[in-house]
C-alpha positions in Angstrom: -1.8 10.0 -32.5 -3.9 8.1 -30.0 -7.5 9.1 -30.2 -8.7 6.9 -27.4 -10.5 8.9 -24.7 -8.8 6.8 -22.0 -5.5 5.4 -23.3 -4.0 2.4 -21.6 -1.4 3.0 -18.9 -2.6 6.6 -18.6 -6.0 5.5 -17.4 -7.1 2.2 -15.9 -10.0 -0.1 -17.0 -12.1 -2.6 -15.1 -10.6 -5.3 -17.2 -7.1 -4.2 -16.3 -7.9 -4.5 -12.6 -9.5 -7.9 -13.0 -6.3 -9.2 -14.6 -4.5 -8.4 -11.4 -6.1 -11.5 -9.8 -3.4 -13.6 -11.6 -0.7 -11.6 -9.9 -2.3 -12.0 -6.5 -1.8 -15.7 -6.7 1.9 -15.7 -7.1 3.0 -14.1 -3.8 2.1 -13.9 -0.1 1.4 -10.8 1.8 2.9 -12.5 4.8 6.1 -13.8 3.3 8.7 -15.0 5.7 8.8 -14.1 9.4 11.5 -11.4 9.2 9.8 -9.7 6.2 6.5 -9.7 8.0 8.0 -7.8 10.9 9.4 -5.1 8.6 6.3 -4.7 6.3 3.2 -6.0 8.1 4.3 -6.3 11.7 1.5 -4.5 13.5 0.3 -4.4 17.1 -2.0 -7.4 16.7 -1.3 -11.2 16.4 -3.6 -11.7 13.4 -2.5 -10.9 9.9 -4.0 -11.9 6.6 -4.5 -15.6 6.8 -8.0 -15.5 8.3 -8.9 -17.6 11.3 -7.1 -20.5 13.0 -3.7 -21.0 14.5 -0.5 -19.5 13.2 2.8 -21.1 14.0 5.1 -18.6 15.9 8.2 -20.3 17.3 9.9 -23.3 18.9 11.0 -22.9 22.5 12.3 -25.1 25.4 9.6 -27.2 27.2 8.6 -25.9 30.6 6.8 -28.2 33.1 3.1 -27.6 32.8 3.2 -27.0 29.0 0.8 -29.1 26.8 2.7 -32.2 25.8 0.7 -32.4 22.6 2.7 -29.4 21.2 6.1 -31.0 21.7 8.2 -30.8 18.5 9.7 -34.3 18.4 12.0 -33.6 15.5 13.7 -30.7 17.2 13.7 -32.6 20.5 15.4 -35.6 18.9 18.0 -33.3 17.2 18.9 -31.2 20.3 18.3 -33.9 22.9 16.3 -31.3 24.8 12.5 -31.2 24.9 11.1 -28.4 22.7 7.6 -27.0 22.2 5.9 -25.6 19.1 4.2 -22.3 20.0 1.1 -21.1 18.2 -0.8 -17.8 18.3 -4.5 -17.6 17.7 -5.6 -15.6 14.7 -8.6 -13.4 14.5 -10.5 -12.1 11.5 -8.9 -8.8 10.3 -11.2 -6.8 7.9 -9.1 -5.0 5.3 -9.8 -1.5 4.0 -7.8 -0.2 1.0 -7.6 3.5 0.6 -6.6 4.8 -2.8 -5.5 8.3 -3.8 -6.9 9.3 -7.2 -6.3 13.1 -6.9 -4.6 15.2 -9.6 -1.0 14.8 -8.4 -1.4 11.0 -9.2 -2.1 11.9 -12.8 1.5 11.8 -13.8 3.9 9.4 -15.4 7.1 10.1 -17.4 7.8 6.7 -19.0 5.5 3.8 -18.6 2.4 4.4 -16.5 0.8 7.1 -14.5 0.9 7.0 -10.7 -2.9 6.7 -10.6 -2.8 3.6 -12.7 -0.1 1.9 -10.6 -2.0 2.8 -7.4 -5.2 1.2 -8.8 -3.3 -2.0 -9.9 -1.7 -2.3 -6.5 -5.1 -1.9 -4.8 -6.5 -4.7 -7.0 -3.7 -7.0 -6.2 -4.1 -6.5 -2.4 -7.9 -6.9 -2.7 -7.7 -10.2 -4.5 -5.1 -11.5 -2.2 -7.1 -10.6 0.9 -10.2 -12.2 -0.5 -8.3 -15.4 -1.4 -7.2 -15.6 2.3 -10.8 -15.5 3.3 -11.0 -12.1 5.0 -13.5 -9.3 4.3 -12.2 -6.5 2.0 -13.5 -3.1 1.1 -12.1 0.1 -0.1 -12.2 3.9 -0.3 -11.3 5.9 -3.3 -10.8 9.7 -3.0 -10.5 12.0 -6.0 -10.7 15.7 -6.7 -14.5 15.4 -7.1 -15.4 13.3 -4.1 -15.0 10.1 -2.0 -16.4 6.7 -2.6 -16.6 4.0 0.1 -17.2 0.3 -0.3 -17.6 -1.4 3.1 -15.6 -4.6 3.7 -17.5 -7.8 2.7 -16.4 -11.3 1.8 -17.6 -11.7 -1.8 -16.3 -11.0 -5.3 -19.2 -8.7 -6.2 -18.0 -6.3 -3.5 -14.5 -6.3 -4.9 -15.8 -5.5 -8.4 -17.9 -2.6 -7.0 -14.7 -1.2 -5.4 -12.9 -1.5 -8.8 -15.8 0.3 -10.5 -15.4 3.2 -8.1 -11.6 3.2 -8.7 -12.1 3.3 -12.5 -14.7 6.1 -12.1 -12.4 8.4 -10.0 -9.4 7.5 -12.2 -11.2 8.6 -15.4 -12.4 11.8 -13.7 -8.7 12.9 -13.6 -9.0 13.9 -17.2 -11.0 17.0 -16.3 -10.8 17.4 -12.5 -9.4 20.3 -10.7 -6.6 19.6 -8.1 -7.7 19.1 -4.6 -4.6 17.7 -3.0 -3.7 14.7 -0.8 -4.0 16.7 2.4 -7.6 17.7 1.9 -8.4 14.3 0.4 -7.1 12.3 3.4 -9.0 14.7 5.7 -12.3 13.9 3.9 -11.4 10.2 3.9 -10.8 10.3 7.7 -14.1 12.0 8.3 -15.8 9.4 6.2 -14.2 6.3 7.7 -14.1 7.2 11.4 -17.5 5.5 11.8 -16.4 2.5 9.6 -13.2 1.4 11.2 -13.5 0.4 14.8 -10.5 -1.7 15.8 -8.4 -4.6 14.5 -8.7 -3.5 10.8 -5.8 -3.7 8.4 -5.7 -0.4 6.5 -3.7 0.0 3.3 -3.2 3.6 2.1 -1.9 3.9 -1.4 -0.9 7.3 -2.8 2.0 9.5 -3.6 1.9 11.3 -0.2 2.8 14.4 -2.3 3.4 16.5 0.8 4.3 15.1 4.1 2.3 17.6 6.1 1.6 17.5 9.8 -2.1 17.2 9.0 -1.5 14.0 7.0 0.6 12.5 9.7 -2.0 13.3 12.3 -4.8 11.6 10.4 -2.8 8.5 9.5 -1.4 8.1 13.0 -4.9 8.3 14.5 -6.0 5.5 12.2 -3.2 3.3 13.6 -4.2 3.7 17.3 -6.5 0.6 17.2 -5.7 -0.7 13.7 -2.8 -1.9 11.6 -1.9 0.6 8.9 0.4 0.0 5.9 1.5 2.8 3.5 2.4 2.3 -0.1 4.1 5.4 -1.7 3.7 5.5 -5.5 6.3 7.7 -7.2 7.6 8.4 -10.7 11.3 8.4 -11.5 11.2 12.0 -12.7 10.2 13.0 -9.2 13.5 11.8 -8.0 15.9 12.1 -10.9 16.2 15.1 -13.3 16.2 14.5 -17.0 19.8 15.1 -18.2 18.8 18.1 -20.4 18.1 21.8 -20.0 14.3 22.4 -19.8 11.6 24.6 -18.3 9.5 23.3 -15.4 6.4 24.8 -14.0 3.5 24.4 -11.6 0.8 26.2 -13.6 1.7 29.5 -12.0 5.5 29.8 -12.0 8.2 28.6 -14.4 11.8 27.7 -13.7 14.8 26.9 -16.0 16.3 23.6 -14.9 19.7 22.4 -15.9 19.5 18.7 -15.7 23.0 18.4 -17.0 24.6 19.8 -13.9 25.7 17.0 -11.6 25.4 19.2 -8.5 21.8 20.1 -9.2 20.9 16.5 -10.0 22.4 15.2 -6.8 20.7 17.9 -4.7 17.4 17.1 -6.3 17.7 13.4 -5.7 19.0 13.9 -2.1 16.0 16.2 -1.4 13.5 13.5 -2.5 15.3 10.8 -0.5 15.7 12.9 2.7 12.0 13.9 2.6 11.0 10.2 2.3 13.3 9.0 5.0 12.1 11.7 7.4 8.4 10.7 6.7 9.4 7.0 7.1 11.0 7.8 10.5 7.9 9.7 11.6 5.7 6.7 10.6 8.0 4.3 12.5 7.2 6.2 15.7 3.6 5.0 15.2 4.7 1.5 14.1 3.4 2.2 10.6 5.4 0.5 7.8 5.8 2.1 4.4 7.2 0.8 1.1 7.7 2.4 -2.3 6.3 1.4 -5.7 7.5 3.1 -8.9 5.7 3.7 -12.2 8.5 2.3 -14.4 8.9 -1.3 -13.3 6.1 -3.8 -13.6 3.9 -3.7 -10.5 3.8 -7.5 -10.2 7.6 -7.8 -10.1 7.9 -5.0 -7.5 5.2 -6.5 -5.2 6.8 -9.9 -5.4 10.1 -8.5 -4.5 8.7 -6.5 -1.5 7.0 -9.5 -0.1 9.5 -12.1 -1.2 10.0 -15.2 0.8 6.6 -16.6 0.1 
């Protein structure tokens, strides 16, 4: 029996989050052009590389263009004058919002959702810092909200991690508040922090895709780029192939996980709810991707942003 007060993979430690720096060095949040459009393609030209010029495309030369930007290799190959086009990049402060409410305190095989969310937040924070942009974070739990304003130094990242660990460990004794109320309190807290041209990562299980949640998230995206990461456990999508009793603390239900029809209906319900939410977010040009609690986070994130 494990007598640790905060066993590994159930809870997260500061040391666990610092180790994520190694993972952040092995992929790019930008990846290739097609992938950027599908994951991080927001309304602004700037992404996560900091300041400078970002290569965009090669096009035919038009009289009046700057001859210094002629792509001589393409010109020689095609026998037509081509130009390299660049877009100017601006600084884009990054704010990472992490859900550490009670619904995140669940994991059926390897890690809890709350641990995976914290690890993902650490990977993103280190990657953004490496690219030279300011990074900060907000952690919301059942007992409150902590905000760390975006800055460009390692001390600030570690402060954010400390808030993450604190809220994560409170899950042991906290009373459920719920994502809806949590995101509302976050929104009230950050409306004076984010102005425009921020990149906002929201990491959580989005346990219920309520209209209130959609309203707050879409409002954030009006003048900022927003990316959602949904953390889920396999048991939330696939029933265990046995007969068992499930409950929510108030009601109980006998579930026959052996019956194929019930299993398929359960899985279809999860997938349809997600696709509906994804479609709703797409209306606001907000990309979303999924991270599960079973596979290694580093492998998943590299696959999502592959092409680096």
